[in-house]
C-alpha positions as CSV (number, residue, x, y, z in Angstrom):
1,M,0.2,0.2,-0.3
2,A,2.9,2.7,0.8
3,N,6.4,2.9,2.7
4,A,7.1,2.4,6.1
5,S,7.4,5.8,7.7
6,K,8.4,6.1,11.0
7,N,7.0,3.6,13.5
8,L,6.0,6.0,16.3
9,D,6.2,3.6,19.8
10,V,2.5,3.6,20.5
11,V,3.2,3.2,24.6
12,A,5.5,6.0,24.4
13,L,3.0,8.5,22.7
14,T,0.2,7.3,25.5
15,Q,2.2,7.7,28.2
16,A,2.9,11.3,26.6
17,L,-0.8,12.1,26.4
18,I,-1.6,10.8,29.8
19,S,1.1,12.9,31.5
20,R,-1.5,16.5,30.4
21,P,-3.8,16.2,32.7
22,S,-6.7,17.2,30.8
23,V,-9.2,16.9,33.4
24,T,-12.9,17.9,30.9
25,P,-12.6,21.2,29.6
26,A,-9.4,21.5,30.9
27,D,-6.8,21.2,27.6
28,A,-3.1,21.2,29.6
29,G,-1.4,20.6,26.5
30,A,-3.1,17.6,25.1
31,M,-4.4,19.0,21.7
32,E,-0.6,20.3,21.3
33,T,0.8,17.1,21.7
34,V,-1.5,15.4,19.1
35,Q,-1.0,18.4,16.3
36,R,2.8,18.4,16.8
37,T,2.6,14.7,16.2
38,L,0.5,14.8,13.2
39,E,2.4,17.6,11.5
40,D,5.2,15.4,12.0
41,L,3.8,13.2,10.0
42,G,2.6,15.0,7.0
43,F,-1.0,16.4,8.4
44,T,-2.3,19.5,7.7
45,C,-4.0,20.8,11.3
46,H,-6.8,23.0,12.0
47,R,-7.0,24.0,15.2
48,L,-10.9,24.8,15.9
49,K,-11.2,27.1,19.3
50,F,-15.1,26.9,20.2
51,G,-16.1,28.4,23.5
52,D,-13.3,27.1,25.9
53,I,-12.9,24.0,24.2
54,E,-9.7,22.8,22.0
55,N,-10.7,20.6,18.7
56,L,-8.5,19.6,16.1
57,Y,-9.1,18.6,12.4
58,A,-6.0,17.4,10.9
59,R,-6.1,15.6,7.1
60,R,-3.2,14.0,4.5
61,G,-4.3,13.5,1.5
62,T,-6.2,15.1,-0.7
63,A,-8.2,12.2,-2.6
64,S,-11.1,10.0,-2.0
65,P,-11.9,8.3,-0.2
66,N,-11.2,9.9,3.2
67,L,-10.9,7.7,6.2
68,C,-11.1,9.5,9.6
69,F,-10.7,8.8,13.1
70,A,-12.4,10.6,15.9
71,G,-11.4,10.5,19.1
72,H,-11.0,13.2,22.4
73,T,-8.2,14.3,24.4
74,D,-10.1,15.3,27.6
75,V,-11.0,13.0,30.9
76,V,-12.9,12.8,33.7
77,P,-11.8,13.5,37.4
78,V,-9.4,11.2,39.2
79,G,-11.7,10.7,41.9
80,T,-10.3,10.5,45.1
81,R,-6.5,10.8,44.4
82,N,-5.2,8.7,47.3
83,L,-6.8,5.8,46.3
84,W,-4.7,5.8,43.5
85,R,-1.5,3.4,43.8
86,Y,0.3,5.6,41.2
87,D,0.0,9.7,40.0
88,P,-2.7,9.2,37.9
89,F,-1.0,11.5,35.6
90,G,2.0,9.7,36.0
91,A,1.9,7.4,33.0
92,E,4.0,4.8,35.1
93,I,4.4,1.5,33.8
94,H,3.2,-1.8,36.7
95,D,2.7,-5.1,35.8
96,G,2.9,-5.0,32.1
97,A,0.0,-1.9,31.7
98,V,0.4,1.8,31.5
99,I,-1.3,3.5,34.5
100,G,-3.1,6.8,34.1
101,R,-6.4,8.7,33.8
102,G,-7.4,8.4,29.8
103,A,-5.2,5.2,29.2
104,V,-8.5,3.7,28.2
105,D,-11.2,6.0,27.3
106,M,-9.3,7.1,25.3
107,K,-5.8,8.3,25.3
108,G,-4.8,4.8,24.2
109,G,-6.5,4.6,21.2
110,I,-5.4,7.7,19.9
111,A,-1.7,6.8,20.2
112,A,-2.8,3.6,19.0
113,W,-4.1,4.9,15.5
114,I,-1.4,7.6,15.4
115,A,0.9,4.9,15.7
116,A,-0.7,2.8,13.3
117,V,-0.5,5.3,10.3
118,S,2.8,6.3,11.1
119,R,4.0,3.3,9.3
120,Y,2.6,4.5,6.1
121,A,4.7,7.8,4.0
122,D,1.2,8.0,2.4
123,Q,-2.3,5.7,1.3
124,A,-4.2,5.5,-1.8
125,G,-6.7,8.4,-0.7
126,S,-7.0,10.6,2.5
127,L,-6.7,9.9,6.1
128,S,-7.7,12.5,8.9
129,F,-8.6,13.1,12.7
130,L,-11.1,14.2,14.6
131,I,-10.2,15.1,17.8
132,T,-12.2,16.7,20.4
133,G,-11.5,17.9,24.2
134,D,-15.3,18.3,24.6
135,E,-16.5,14.8,24.8
136,E,-16.3,13.9,28.9
137,G,-17.9,17.1,29.4
138,M,-21.2,19.0,27.8
139,A,-20.3,17.9,24.3
140,T,-21.3,21.8,23.0
141,D,-18.6,22.9,21.6
142,G,-16.5,19.5,20.5
143,T,-17.5,16.9,18.0
144,V,-20.9,18.5,17.1
145,R,-19.6,22.7,16.6
146,V,-16.7,20.6,14.1
147,V,-18.9,18.3,12.3
148,Q,-20.7,21.5,11.3
149,W,-17.8,23.4,10.7
150,L,-16.8,20.2,8.1
151,K,-20.4,20.4,6.5
152,D,-19.8,24.3,5.8
153,R,-16.7,23.6,4.3
154,G,-17.6,20.9,2.3
155,E,-15.2,18.5,3.8
156,V,-16.0,15.1,2.7
157,I,-15.6,12.0,5.2
158,D,-16.8,8.3,3.7
159,H,-15.9,6.4,6.7
160,C,-15.1,7.1,10.3
161,I,-13.4,4.9,12.9
162,V,-13.9,5.9,16.9
163,G,-11.4,5.2,19.3
164,E,-13.6,4.6,22.5
165,P,-13.0,1.6,23.9
166,S,-15.6,-0.5,22.9
167,S,-14.0,-4.1,23.6
168,S,-16.0,-5.5,26.6
169,A,-13.4,-8.4,28.4
170,Q,-11.0,-9.0,24.8
171,L,-9.2,-6.8,23.1
172,G,-11.8,-6.8,19.9
173,D,-14.7,-9.0,21.0
174,M,-16.7,-6.4,20.5
175,I,-17.4,-3.1,18.5
176,K,-20.0,0.0,18.5
177,V,-22.5,-0.4,15.4
178,G,-25.0,1.9,16.5
179,R,-25.7,3.7,20.2
180,R,-29.2,3.8,21.7
181,G,-30.4,7.8,22.3
182,S,-30.5,9.3,25.3
183,V,-32.8,12.4,26.6
184,N,-33.1,13.5,30.2
185,A,-36.3,15.6,31.5
186,T,-36.8,17.5,34.5
187,F,-40.5,17.6,35.8
188,T,-41.1,20.6,38.4
189,V,-44.6,20.5,40.4
190,S,-45.4,23.5,42.1
191,G,-48.1,23.2,44.5
192,K,-49.2,25.4,47.3
193,Q,-46.9,25.4,50.7
194,G,-48.7,24.7,54.0
195,H,-48.6,23.2,57.8
196,V,-48.9,19.3,57.4
197,A,-52.0,19.7,60.1
198,Y,-54.1,21.4,57.6
199,P,-53.4,20.2,53.9
200,Q,-56.8,21.1,52.6
201,R,-55.2,24.8,53.1
202,A,-51.9,23.8,50.9
203,L,-51.8,21.4,47.2
204,N,-49.0,18.9,48.4
205,P,-46.6,18.7,45.5
206,L,-45.3,15.3,46.3
207,P,-48.5,13.2,45.3
208,V,-48.9,14.3,41.6
209,L,-45.3,14.2,41.1
210,V,-45.0,10.6,42.6
211,D,-47.7,9.5,40.5
212,L,-46.3,11.3,37.4
213,L,-43.5,8.9,37.8
214,A,-45.3,5.9,38.2
215,T,-47.1,6.9,35.0
216,L,-43.9,6.7,33.7
217,K,-42.3,4.3,34.6
218,G,-44.9,2.1,33.9
219,R,-45.5,2.4,30.3
220,V,-43.4,-0.3,28.6
221,L,-41.6,2.0,26.0
222,D,-41.0,-1.2,23.5
223,D,-40.0,-4.8,23.5
224,G,-36.9,-4.2,21.6
225,Y,-35.7,-3.4,18.3
226,A,-33.8,-4.8,15.3
227,D,-30.1,-5.3,16.6
228,F,-30.6,-3.2,19.7
229,Q,-32.0,-3.5,23.3
230,P,-35.1,-2.2,24.7
231,S,-35.3,1.0,25.9
232,N,-35.7,2.2,29.6
233,L,-36.6,5.1,31.7
234,E,-34.8,5.3,34.9
235,I,-35.3,8.0,37.9
236,T,-32.4,9.7,38.8
237,T,-33.4,11.9,41.5
238,I,-36.3,13.3,43.1
239,D,-35.9,16.7,45.7
240,T,-38.2,19.3,47.4
241,G,-35.6,20.9,49.2
242,N,-37.6,20.2,52.5
243,A,-35.3,20.5,55.8
244,T,-38.8,20.4,58.1
245,S,-40.9,17.9,58.7
246,N,-44.4,20.0,59.1
247,I,-44.6,22.0,55.9
248,I,-46.1,21.0,52.8
249,P,-43.3,22.1,50.2
250,Q,-44.2,24.3,47.4
251,D,-42.1,22.4,45.0
252,A,-40.8,18.8,44.4
253,R,-38.8,18.1,41.3
254,A,-37.8,14.8,39.6
255,R,-35.4,14.1,37.3
256,I,-35.4,10.8,34.2
257,N,-33.6,9.4,31.8
258,I,-34.5,7.2,28.6
259,R,-32.0,4.9,27.1
260,F,-34.0,4.4,23.7
261,N,-33.4,2.5,20.6
262,P,-34.7,3.3,17.1
263,A,-38.2,3.2,17.8
264,H,-38.6,6.5,19.0
265,T,-36.9,9.8,18.6
266,G,-36.4,12.7,21.0
267,A,-38.6,14.7,19.7
268,E,-41.4,12.2,20.9
269,L,-41.1,11.2,23.8
270,K,-40.0,15.1,24.1
271,T,-44.1,15.4,23.2
272,W,-44.9,12.7,25.5
273,F,-43.8,14.5,28.3
274,E,-45.0,17.3,27.8
275,T,-48.5,15.8,26.9
276,L,-48.5,13.5,30.4
277,A,-47.5,16.4,32.4
278,G,-50.3,18.8,30.7
279,G,-53.0,15.9,31.9
280,F,-52.0,15.8,35.3
281,A,-51.6,19.8,35.5
282,A,-55.3,19.7,34.1
283,R,-57.0,16.8,37.0
284,T,-54.6,18.4,40.2
285,G,-54.5,21.8,40.0
286,A,-50.9,21.7,40.1
287,E,-48.6,23.5,37.8
288,I,-45.8,21.1,36.0
289,R,-43.1,22.6,34.0
290,V,-41.2,20.3,32.1
291,E,-37.2,20.5,31.0
292,T,-36.2,18.3,28.2
293,S,-32.8,17.7,27.3
294,I,-31.9,15.4,24.0
295,S,-28.3,14.1,24.4
296,G,-28.6,12.2,21.1
297,E,-30.9,10.1,18.6
298,A,-30.2,6.6,18.0
299,F,-28.6,5.8,15.5
300,L,-27.3,2.3,13.6
301,T,-24.6,1.6,11.0
302,E,-26.5,-1.0,8.8
303,A,-24.3,-4.1,8.3
304,G,-22.1,-3.7,4.7
305,P,-18.8,-3.7,3.9
306,F,-17.5,-1.3,6.1
307,V,-18.1,-3.4,9.2
308,D,-17.8,-6.4,7.5
309,L,-14.4,-5.1,6.5
310,I,-13.6,-4.2,10.3
311,A,-15.1,-7.7,11.8
312,D,-12.4,-9.9,9.0
313,V,-9.3,-7.4,10.1
314,I,-10.4,-8.3,13.7
315,K,-10.3,-11.6,12.8
316,D,-7.6,-11.7,10.9
317,T,-4.7,-9.7,13.1
318,L,-6.8,-10.9,16.8
319,G,-7.7,-14.3,16.2
320,I,-11.6,-13.5,17.7
321,E,-14.8,-13.3,16.9
322,T,-16.4,-9.3,17.4
323,D,-19.7,-9.2,18.4
324,R,-21.5,-6.1,16.3
325,S,-22.9,-4.2,19.4
326,T,-25.4,-1.6,20.4
327,T,-24.6,-1.3,24.5
328,G,-23.7,1.4,26.2
329,G,-24.0,4.6,26.5
330,T,-23.5,7.4,24.5
331,S,-20.3,8.8,22.5
332,D,-19.5,11.6,19.8
333,A,-20.2,8.7,17.2
334,R,-23.9,9.8,17.5
335,F,-22.8,13.4,16.1
336,I,-20.3,11.8,13.3
337,R,-23.4,9.9,11.7
338,D,-24.3,13.1,10.3
339,L,-21.5,12.8,7.8
340,C,-20.5,9.2,7.7
341,P,-20.7,5.5,8.6
342,V,-19.4,4.9,12.1
343,V,-18.2,2.6,13.8
344,E,-16.4,2.2,17.4
345,F,-13.3,-0.4,18.1
346,G,-10.9,0.7,20.5
347,L,-9.4,-0.8,23.7
348,V,-11.3,-2.7,26.8
349,G,-12.6,-0.7,28.4
350,Q,-13.0,-2.5,31.7
351,T,-11.1,0.2,33.8
352,M,-12.3,3.1,32.4
353,H,-13.5,6.0,34.6
354,Q,-12.3,3.6,37.4
355,I,-9.4,4.7,40.3
356,N,-6.4,3.2,38.6
357,E,-7.5,3.2,35.1
358,C,-4.8,0.9,33.1
359,A,-4.2,-0.3,29.4
360,S,-1.8,-3.3,29.3
361,V,1.3,-3.0,27.1
362,A,0.2,-6.0,25.1
363,D,-3.3,-4.7,24.5
364,L,-1.7,-1.2,23.2
365,E,0.3,-2.9,20.7
366,A,-2.0,-5.6,18.9
367,L,-4.7,-2.6,18.8
368,T,-2.0,-0.9,16.8
369,D,-1.2,-3.9,14.4
370,A,-5.0,-3.9,14.2
371,Y,-5.9,-0.4,12.9
372,S,-2.5,-0.5,10.9
373,A,-3.8,-4.1,9.4
374,L,-7.5,-1.8,9.4
375,I,-5.8,1.0,7.7
376,E,-4.3,-1.3,4.5
377,A,-7.4,-3.3,3.9
378,Y,-9.4,0.0,4.1
379,F,-7.4,1.9,0.9
380,S,-7.3,-1.7,-0.6
381,K,-11.0,-2.1,-1.0
382,F,-12.3,1.8,-1.1
383,G,-9.2,3.5,-2.5
384,S,-8.6,4.7,-6.1
385,G,-9.3,2.2,-8.8
386,S,-10.1,-0.7,-6.5
């Protein structure tokens, strides 16, 4: 496919990235590390800052197809620091693993793809990177903004690999070909405050809220959808702020989250919330406000040549049949799917967001080999003249 280039050390690059304490939304030089490395490999880099968030789009080549790798350099907080066996940003190697926040989620994945790319001086098409610093945060000034920037300039991405830690127990045992959508809603019920001994003089918002939540929870959203598990609704908090035992509170609020499959849309669920709240308000006399936030819609990358290619490469390089899954939470793939087919394939995620997060050296090296084989197979199949 191409002549060998630099053969970057994936472990050293992972350590360099972990050593940057880029706890979201801070960057701490992580994006600069990625940019310098890519420029040294011949990529043209565009630093895109939206709000306080650092983002990067880099491309090498001008021909199609354009194979993109997407990832994030921001990480979650370390939690209780004294529970870490080693410095969470020290990137030390112990017992055959690199220890540190972001090792698997997902600085190790970024390092593996860069190391794979470094093995080639050119390719039969283009390689690109979409790296954000806002995946673990609000996700409002990161990938979603870069995707719009790409659309505005007419940049075409043909396929995308997201390097999230998709593997479950063994490297390559799972890829993500879709994700459920996510919607959050806050229900605030306002009644009339009063003395608990004189309920006829008050309107207690709590029974209204409890009945409303029971109705929400009682609906069977669906029995599943092709390639997806059933949608589920979870009540995440109920609050009144009432510090006493003899007052009927004025307000009560609750938050819910629904992870939904393609049987639903965020807009449809929002309408359900509002209609239900309106009915309860009319029957009880309470005021009910609903605030809804749609984090992402459900999507599926259909089976076909791109997904099959990834599965075949995993079998050939890692010796395992991969599970094509749609489980788990949301990822930035939900934004990229507006541009092109997208699949998530990365490290084993068992320690992500945990104390003592780590990635084995063997997995980092094996993932680099798999990514390298994937790049070669991709351009052999989809490249110019293929």
